TORFIGU-731281 format. One line per field, with one value per residue: x, y, z of N, C-alpha, C, O in turn; residue in three letters; residue number from 1. Coordinates in Angstrom, 2 decimals, always signed. Example, Ala and Ser with C-alpha at 12.3 -4.5 7.8 and 13.67 -1.06 7.14 Angstrom:
REM TORFIGU-731281
neast = +13.19 +12.85 $
nnorth = -5.69 -2.25 $
nup = +7.80 +7.08 $
caeast = +12.30 +13.67 $
canorth = -4.50 -1.06 $
caup = +7.80 +7.14 $
ceast = +13.20 +12.90 $
cnorth = -3.30 +0.03 $
cup = +7.80 +7.87 $
oeast = +14.24 +13.41 $
onorth = -3.32 +1.14 $
oup = +8.46 +8.04 $
type = ALA SER $
seq = 1 2 $
***
This chain:
REM TORFIGU-731281
neast = +12.02 +9.46 +7.91 +6.75 +4.95 +6.55 +9.10 +9.79 +9.46 +9.15 +11.32 +13.62 +13.22 +13.41 +16.24 +17.39 +16.68 +18.18 +20.71 +20.68 +20.86 +18.98 +18.06 +16.86 +14.14 +12.77 +9.50 +8.98 +10.76 +10.68 +9.72 +6.83 +4.52 +1.14 -0.93 +0.30 +2.16 +4.83 +8.06 +9.16 +11.44 +13.56 +12.89 +13.17 +15.93 +17.16 +16.06 +17.12 +19.80 +20.01 +19.24 +21.17 +21.62 +19.61 +19.65 +17.91 +15.54 +12.12 +11.11 +8.81 +6.69 +6.87 +6.19 +3.53 +2.64 +2.90 +1.12 -1.22 -1.33 -1.60 -4.13 -5.54 -7.79 -6.61 -5.32 -2.66 -1.18 -0.32 +1.52 +3.35 +4.38 +5.64 +7.59 +9.27 +10.03 +12.16 +12.99 +13.04 +12.41 +14.03 +12.72 +13.65 +16.98 +17.93 +20.19 +22.49 +22.14 +22.88 +22.81 +20.48 +18.14 +17.45 +15.06 +13.49 +10.37 +8.15 +4.83 +3.37 +0.66 -1.88 -4.28 -7.46 -9.92 -12.46 -11.36 -8.56 -5.22 -2.43 +0.53 +2.93 +5.70 +7.15 +8.67 +10.91 +11.84 +13.95 +12.37 +9.84 +7.03 +7.07 +6.78 +5.06 +5.25 +3.87 +4.21 +4.06 +3.68 +5.34 +3.61 +1.21 -1.71 -4.00 $
nnorth = +48.23 +46.81 +48.00 +46.45 +44.66 +42.31 +43.05 +45.33 +44.63 +41.84 +40.32 +41.82 +41.27 +38.45 +38.21 +39.51 +37.78 +35.61 +36.46 +36.31 +33.70 +31.90 +29.53 +29.65 +27.79 +26.10 +25.30 +23.41 +21.32 +19.78 +17.68 +17.34 +17.21 +17.20 +17.77 +19.06 +20.68 +20.31 +19.93 +17.01 +15.62 +17.35 +17.63 +14.97 +14.48 +16.51 +16.15 +13.58 +14.48 +16.30 +14.84 +12.83 +10.89 +9.06 +7.04 +5.51 +6.73 +7.15 +8.89 +9.03 +8.34 +10.27 +12.48 +11.73 +12.03 +14.77 +15.72 +14.84 +16.30 +18.83 +18.85 +19.20 +21.06 +23.36 +25.68 +25.34 +24.80 +22.33 +21.51 +23.63 +22.97 +20.63 +21.58 +23.14 +21.31 +19.81 +17.32 +14.01 +13.65 +16.11 +18.74 +21.21 +22.33 +23.94 +24.34 +24.24 +26.24 +26.54 +24.09 +23.44 +23.57 +26.11 +27.54 +29.31 +29.64 +30.54 +31.66 +29.41 +27.29 +26.93 +24.82 +24.36 +22.55 +23.99 +26.43 +28.39 +29.77 +31.81 +32.63 +35.31 +34.84 +32.03 +30.86 +28.21 +26.08 +23.50 +22.08 +22.54 +24.60 +27.67 +30.42 +33.13 +35.58 +38.44 +40.59 +44.01 +46.47 +49.63 +52.70 +51.92 +52.65 +51.26 $
nup = +14.65 +16.54 +19.35 +22.10 +24.66 +24.99 +23.90 +25.38 +28.08 +28.88 +27.68 +28.67 +31.41 +31.48 +30.66 +32.87 +34.93 +33.96 +34.31 +37.10 +37.58 +36.63 +34.18 +30.89 +29.55 +26.80 +26.09 +24.25 +24.18 +26.52 +29.46 +31.23 +33.95 +33.28 +35.11 +37.30 +36.34 +36.85 +35.89 +34.98 +34.27 +35.06 +37.81 +38.91 +38.47 +39.98 +42.56 +43.30 +43.26 +45.42 +47.55 +48.45 +50.35 +50.15 +47.81 +46.36 +46.03 +45.39 +42.99 +41.34 +42.94 +44.84 +43.25 +42.87 +45.49 +45.88 +43.95 +45.04 +47.40 +46.37 +45.56 +47.81 +49.78 +50.96 +50.34 +49.57 +51.71 +52.75 +50.68 +50.91 +53.38 +52.82 +51.12 +52.93 +54.74 +57.21 +57.71 +56.19 +52.58 +50.78 +49.00 +48.26 +48.52 +51.16 +52.62 +50.93 +48.62 +45.96 +45.00 +44.00 +41.04 +38.78 +36.69 +33.94 +32.29 +29.62 +28.99 +30.00 +30.25 +32.62 +34.00 +35.53 +35.91 +33.94 +33.98 +32.99 +32.94 +31.80 +32.71 +32.14 +32.64 +34.29 +37.14 +37.92 +40.44 +40.93 +39.01 +39.75 +39.45 +41.03 +41.24 +39.61 +37.07 +35.87 +33.20 +32.38 +29.92 +30.22 +30.96 +29.74 +28.62 +27.99 $
caeast = +11.59 +8.27 +8.03 +5.49 +5.19 +7.65 +10.40 +10.02 +9.40 +9.41 +12.73 +14.56 +12.92 +14.08 +17.59 +17.77 +16.62 +19.17 +21.93 +20.57 +21.21 +17.93 +18.21 +15.66 +13.73 +11.81 +8.39 +8.82 +11.66 +10.67 +8.77 +6.21 +3.27 +0.07 -1.76 +0.93 +3.13 +6.15 +8.85 +9.46 +12.87 +14.40 +12.57 +13.83 +17.38 +17.47 +15.70 +18.22 +21.07 +19.90 +19.04 +22.18 +21.52 +18.59 +19.87 +16.87 +14.34 +11.05 +10.60 +7.46 +5.86 +6.88 +5.41 +2.17 +2.19 +2.76 -0.03 -2.32 -1.39 -1.98 -5.51 -6.22 -8.53 -5.97 -4.69 -1.23 -0.48 +0.34 +2.57 +4.29 +5.06 +6.50 +8.73 +10.20 +10.32 +13.63 +13.25 +12.47 +12.92 +14.15 +12.35 +14.69 +18.12 +18.14 +21.60 +23.41 +21.03 +23.36 +22.63 +19.14 +18.18 +16.63 +14.72 +12.46 +9.65 +7.22 +3.54 +3.01 -0.66 -2.28 -5.71 -8.16 -11.31 -12.68 -10.54 -7.07 -4.48 -1.07 +1.35 +4.07 +6.87 +7.09 +9.99 +10.94 +12.98 +13.99 +11.37 +8.52 +6.70 +6.86 +6.44 +4.57 +5.49 +3.06 +4.87 +3.26 +4.38 +5.22 +2.71 +0.22 -3.01 -5.07 $
canorth = +47.25 +47.09 +47.99 +45.86 +44.12 +41.32 +43.64 +46.36 +44.21 +40.39 +39.88 +42.29 +40.49 +37.12 +38.47 +39.91 +36.53 +34.80 +36.97 +35.95 +32.30 +31.06 +29.10 +29.60 +26.51 +26.17 +24.35 +22.41 +20.11 +19.37 +16.73 +17.79 +16.56 +18.19 +18.17 +19.94 +21.54 +20.04 +19.46 +15.78 +15.21 +18.24 +17.28 +13.63 +14.57 +17.36 +15.52 +12.60 +15.12 +16.98 +13.80 +11.69 +9.89 +8.13 +6.82 +4.69 +7.53 +6.94 +10.25 +9.01 +8.32 +11.70 +13.30 +11.45 +12.70 +16.26 +15.95 +14.63 +17.44 +20.01 +18.75 +19.50 +22.36 +24.06 +26.79 +25.07 +24.77 +21.07 +21.65 +24.44 +22.15 +19.66 +22.42 +23.54 +20.20 +19.62 +15.79 +13.28 +13.99 +17.51 +19.31 +22.29 +22.30 +25.24 +24.50 +24.51 +26.68 +26.41 +22.66 +23.44 +24.03 +27.33 +27.69 +30.15 +29.28 +31.65 +31.19 +28.04 +27.20 +26.21 +24.49 +23.83 +22.32 +24.83 +27.61 +28.31 +31.07 +31.67 +33.75 +35.62 +34.02 +31.09 +30.50 +26.84 +25.65 +21.97 +21.61 +22.91 +26.12 +28.21 +31.80 +33.62 +37.01 +39.09 +41.83 +44.99 +47.57 +51.00 +53.64 +51.26 +53.27 +50.34 $
caup = +15.71 +17.27 +20.90 +22.72 +25.99 +24.87 +23.69 +26.42 +29.46 +29.10 +27.36 +29.75 +32.62 +31.32 +30.70 +34.28 +35.66 +33.50 +35.11 +38.46 +37.61 +36.05 +32.77 +30.09 +28.96 +25.79 +26.33 +23.17 +24.37 +27.99 +29.89 +32.40 +34.39 +32.90 +36.24 +38.36 +35.62 +37.36 +34.91 +35.67 +34.18 +36.01 +39.25 +39.19 +38.54 +41.07 +43.82 +43.51 +43.63 +46.74 +48.59 +48.17 +51.38 +49.73 +46.39 +45.82 +46.15 +44.37 +42.62 +40.81 +44.16 +45.35 +42.39 +43.21 +46.79 +45.61 +43.25 +45.94 +48.35 +45.69 +45.40 +49.11 +49.86 +52.07 +49.76 +49.31 +53.00 +52.84 +49.76 +51.54 +54.54 +52.12 +50.70 +53.97 +55.77 +57.45 +57.68 +55.08 +51.36 +50.59 +47.72 +48.02 +49.42 +51.84 +53.15 +49.82 +47.65 +44.61 +44.69 +43.30 +39.69 +38.62 +35.26 +33.51 +31.13 +29.31 +28.50 +30.46 +30.60 +33.91 +33.86 +36.64 +35.31 +32.73 +34.07 +32.65 +32.84 +31.23 +33.20 +31.16 +33.06 +35.38 +37.70 +38.36 +41.32 +40.89 +38.13 +40.36 +39.31 +42.36 +41.05 +38.33 +36.83 +34.83 +32.87 +31.74 +29.31 +31.00 +30.32 +28.91 +28.88 +27.68 $
ceast = +10.47 +8.46 +6.74 +5.89 +6.44 +8.93 +10.71 +10.18 +9.79 +10.85 +13.70 +14.41 +13.61 +15.60 +18.18 +17.71 +17.70 +20.46 +21.86 +20.75 +20.05 +18.21 +16.86 +15.39 +12.60 +10.67 +8.40 +9.71 +11.70 +9.59 +8.11 +4.90 +2.12 -0.80 -1.04 +1.84 +4.60 +6.92 +9.69 +10.92 +13.87 +14.14 +13.24 +15.34 +17.89 +17.15 +16.74 +19.50 +21.03 +19.64 +19.96 +22.14 +20.46 +18.63 +18.72 +15.46 +13.39 +10.47 +9.21 +6.40 +5.72 +6.11 +3.82 +1.66 +2.03 +1.39 -1.41 -2.52 -1.82 -3.56 -6.32 -6.87 -7.99 -5.20 -3.14 -0.52 +0.31 +1.59 +3.62 +5.09 +6.00 +7.78 +9.76 +10.49 +11.76 +13.95 +12.59 +13.12 +12.95 +13.56 +13.17 +15.83 +18.46 +19.54 +22.62 +22.52 +21.60 +23.26 +21.25 +19.22 +17.16 +16.34 +13.54 +11.76 +8.62 +5.94 +3.21 +1.60 -1.03 -3.79 -6.22 -9.64 -11.46 -11.88 -9.09 -6.54 -3.11 -0.21 +2.49 +5.31 +6.60 +8.40 +9.93 +12.01 +12.83 +12.83 +9.95 +8.18 +6.30 +6.48 +6.07 +4.93 +4.65 +3.77 +3.91 +4.11 +4.32 +4.40 +1.61 -1.14 -4.17 -5.24 $
cnorth = +47.72 +47.04 +47.62 +45.27 +43.11 +42.05 +44.65 +45.79 +42.76 +39.97 +40.48 +41.63 +39.21 +37.19 +38.78 +38.62 +35.55 +35.25 +36.56 +34.48 +31.36 +30.82 +29.07 +28.22 +26.77 +25.02 +23.22 +21.16 +19.75 +18.28 +17.23 +17.12 +17.62 +18.65 +19.17 +20.92 +21.37 +19.39 +18.17 +15.38 +16.09 +17.83 +16.02 +13.82 +15.38 +16.75 +14.42 +13.31 +15.72 +16.07 +12.59 +10.61 +8.85 +7.89 +6.09 +5.44 +7.34 +8.19 +10.14 +8.98 +9.63 +12.64 +13.05 +12.12 +14.22 +16.52 +15.80 +15.81 +18.81 +20.02 +19.08 +20.80 +23.18 +25.26 +26.56 +24.82 +23.44 +21.00 +22.44 +23.77 +21.23 +20.42 +22.79 +22.55 +20.06 +18.21 +15.22 +13.80 +15.51 +17.80 +20.49 +22.19 +23.68 +25.43 +24.77 +24.97 +26.51 +24.91 +22.44 +23.75 +25.03 +27.49 +28.75 +29.59 +30.43 +30.98 +29.78 +28.01 +26.43 +26.03 +24.04 +23.73 +23.10 +26.15 +27.36 +29.77 +30.75 +32.86 +33.98 +34.78 +33.19 +30.76 +29.15 +26.74 +24.11 +21.44 +21.99 +24.37 +26.71 +29.70 +32.14 +35.09 +37.49 +40.36 +42.73 +46.16 +48.87 +51.93 +53.13 +51.78 +52.42 +49.35 $
cup = +16.39 +18.77 +21.41 +24.06 +26.04 +24.80 +24.76 +27.79 +29.66 +28.85 +28.25 +31.08 +32.59 +31.34 +32.11 +35.05 +35.28 +34.20 +36.57 +38.65 +37.14 +34.58 +32.07 +29.43 +27.93 +26.13 +25.43 +23.39 +25.87 +28.31 +31.18 +32.62 +34.04 +34.09 +37.20 +37.64 +36.09 +36.26 +35.42 +35.58 +35.01 +37.48 +39.59 +39.41 +39.79 +42.41 +44.22 +43.89 +45.02 +47.88 +48.33 +49.19 +51.15 +48.24 +45.64 +45.94 +45.04 +43.96 +42.03 +41.91 +44.82 +44.53 +42.58 +44.44 +46.66 +44.93 +44.11 +46.97 +47.72 +45.45 +46.63 +49.00 +50.89 +51.57 +49.59 +50.61 +53.15 +51.93 +50.36 +52.58 +53.91 +51.60 +51.74 +54.94 +55.92 +57.66 +56.45 +53.74 +51.20 +49.17 +47.28 +49.02 +49.87 +52.33 +52.11 +48.63 +46.20 +44.12 +43.97 +41.84 +39.58 +37.06 +35.05 +32.34 +30.86 +28.74 +28.81 +30.99 +31.85 +33.73 +35.25 +36.27 +34.09 +32.81 +33.61 +32.61 +32.34 +31.60 +32.06 +31.35 +34.25 +35.85 +38.33 +39.38 +41.44 +40.14 +38.60 +40.06 +40.55 +42.35 +39.74 +38.20 +35.66 +34.48 +32.21 +31.19 +30.10 +30.20 +29.46 +29.44 +28.65 +28.87 $
oeast = +10.42 +9.10 +5.73 +7.04 +7.22 +9.83 +11.89 +10.93 +10.64 +11.50 +14.62 +15.40 +14.33 +16.23 +19.28 +18.64 +18.13 +21.22 +22.90 +20.79 +20.17 +18.53 +15.87 +16.28 +11.65 +11.05 +7.89 +9.43 +12.78 +8.69 +8.82 +4.26 +2.18 -1.34 -1.69 +2.27 +5.47 +6.48 +10.69 +11.55 +14.86 +15.08 +13.92 +15.91 +18.84 +17.97 +17.17 +20.23 +22.03 +19.79 +19.51 +22.59 +20.41 +17.81 +18.65 +14.40 +13.77 +9.43 +8.44 +5.33 +4.65 +5.44 +2.98 +0.56 +1.16 +0.64 -2.43 -3.63 -2.30 -4.17 -7.55 -6.51 -8.76 -4.46 -2.40 +0.70 +1.45 +2.63 +4.76 +6.31 +7.10 +8.89 +10.96 +11.16 +12.54 +15.13 +11.74 +14.23 +11.94 +13.93 +13.36 +15.62 +19.11 +20.03 +23.58 +22.20 +20.80 +23.58 +20.97 +20.28 +16.08 +17.27 +12.74 +12.41 +8.28 +5.98 +2.80 +1.32 -0.50 -4.50 -5.49 -10.42 -10.64 -11.74 -8.51 -7.23 -2.65 -0.20 +2.89 +5.86 +5.87 +9.25 +9.06 +13.07 +11.85 +12.30 +8.97 +8.96 +5.28 +5.93 +6.60 +4.90 +4.74 +3.94 +3.01 +5.02 +3.25 +4.46 +1.12 -1.62 -5.28 -6.10 $
onorth = +48.88 +46.14 +48.30 +45.38 +43.10 +41.74 +44.82 +46.33 +42.45 +39.35 +39.76 +41.44 +38.86 +36.34 +38.36 +38.36 +34.74 +34.39 +36.46 +34.03 +30.14 +31.74 +28.54 +27.60 +27.52 +23.89 +22.15 +20.09 +19.45 +18.02 +17.52 +16.56 +18.77 +19.76 +20.02 +21.90 +22.17 +18.37 +18.27 +14.91 +15.61 +17.70 +16.02 +13.37 +15.02 +16.85 +14.38 +12.82 +15.61 +16.45 +11.49 +9.49 +7.85 +8.42 +6.12 +4.81 +7.36 +8.59 +11.09 +9.56 +10.05 +13.52 +13.94 +12.67 +14.83 +17.42 +16.47 +16.22 +19.73 +21.05 +19.23 +21.59 +23.70 +25.85 +27.54 +24.65 +23.44 +20.48 +22.00 +23.94 +21.05 +19.90 +22.76 +22.85 +20.16 +17.88 +15.82 +14.32 +16.16 +17.10 +20.73 +21.98 +24.48 +26.56 +25.49 +24.17 +26.36 +24.58 +21.37 +24.18 +24.91 +27.56 +28.99 +29.10 +31.18 +29.92 +29.03 +28.59 +25.34 +26.97 +23.42 +24.67 +22.93 +26.88 +26.29 +30.75 +29.61 +33.90 +33.12 +34.15 +33.61 +30.38 +28.88 +27.32 +23.54 +20.41 +21.75 +25.27 +26.33 +30.21 +31.59 +35.79 +36.94 +41.20 +42.26 +46.72 +49.17 +51.98 +53.82 +51.42 +52.77 +48.47 $
oup = +16.82 +19.33 +21.22 +24.50 +26.99 +25.57 +25.04 +28.60 +30.49 +29.69 +28.65 +31.80 +33.53 +31.96 +32.47 +35.81 +36.11 +34.65 +37.22 +39.79 +37.25 +33.83 +32.58 +28.85 +28.16 +26.44 +25.76 +22.86 +26.38 +27.51 +32.14 +31.73 +34.47 +34.09 +37.82 +38.24 +35.75 +35.72 +36.12 +36.53 +35.56 +38.27 +40.62 +40.40 +40.49 +43.32 +45.37 +44.75 +45.74 +49.04 +48.03 +48.92 +51.87 +47.49 +44.42 +45.93 +43.87 +44.49 +42.19 +41.76 +45.28 +45.06 +42.47 +44.52 +47.26 +45.31 +43.93 +47.33 +48.38 +45.19 +46.59 +48.13 +51.71 +52.36 +49.48 +50.59 +53.62 +52.35 +50.34 +52.68 +54.42 +51.67 +51.48 +55.93 +54.97 +57.80 +55.79 +53.76 +51.46 +48.22 +46.09 +50.21 +49.19 +52.45 +52.39 +47.75 +45.29 +42.98 +43.43 +41.39 +40.16 +36.25 +35.96 +31.42 +31.77 +28.11 +27.93 +32.03 +32.08 +33.35 +36.02 +36.33 +33.19 +31.82 +33.82 +32.31 +32.41 +30.95 +31.28 +30.45 +35.15 +35.05 +39.16 +39.16 +41.93 +40.54 +37.88 +40.37 +41.12 +43.33 +38.78 +39.21 +34.56 +35.36 +31.51 +31.81 +30.64 +28.97 +28.57 +30.51 +29.05 +28.82 $
type = MET SER PHE ASN GLU ASN THR ARG VAL LYS ILE PRO ALA ILE LEU HIS LEU ASN ARG LEU GLY TYR ASP TYR LEU SER LEU SER ASN THR THR ARG ASP ASP ASN THR ASN ILE PHE THR ASP ILE PHE GLU GLU THR ILE LYS ARG ILE ASN PRO GLU ASP PRO ASP ILE ASP THR LYS ARG LEU LEU GLU ASP ILE SER LEU CYS LEU ASP ASN ASP ASP LEU GLY LYS THR PHE TYR GLN MET LEU ILE ALA SER SER GLY VAL LYS LEU ILE ASP PHE LYS ASN PHE ASN ASN ASN SER PHE HIS ILE VAL THR GLU LEU THR TYR LYS ASN GLY ASP ASP GLU PHE ARG PRO ASP ILE THR LEU LEU ILE ASN GLY MET PRO LEU ALA PHE ILE GLU VAL LYS LYS PRO ASN ASN HIS ASP $
seq = 1 2 3 4 5 6 7 8 9 10 11 12 13 14 15 16 17 18 19 20 21 22 23 24 25 26 27 28 29 30 31 32 33 34 35 36 37 38 39 40 41 42 43 44 45 46 47 48 49 50 51 52 53 54 55 56 57 58 59 60 61 62 63 64 65 66 67 68 69 70 71 72 73 74 75 76 77 78 79 80 81 82 83 84 85 86 87 88 89 90 91 92 93 94 95 96 97 98 99 100 101 102 103 104 105 106 107 108 109 110 111 112 113 114 115 116 117 118 119 120 121 122 123 124 125 126 127 128 129 130 131 132 133 134 135 136 137 138 139 140 141 142 $
***
């Protein structure tokens, strides 16, 4: 067996996250918005579940609002305010955290104009990519 970054670090990290409650998603069988990398199918299902008081919630409009606020030149402050808002549509259920959905994807490409990067692991909460993890092989002298 070859020991490289995947076998020594990435797979163990994914397994650990799996034990913490994150489900692994393959990029090949998912639906996501290319501009925001929000996994729309997971987002729509979860948003409806955590906002039962609004059964007619327009998740497509909510995705548009998120996309617009992500285009702001405020380093994500408006999006952060949407995430932690205590009134209106909840993006994350902070009162019943187990009501949220948690997923892991690997090698998800992010593009911004001509720039792009691909973190090793991306953590999704309710279909929204909220954290990146870059893994490095121990004692990597290169």
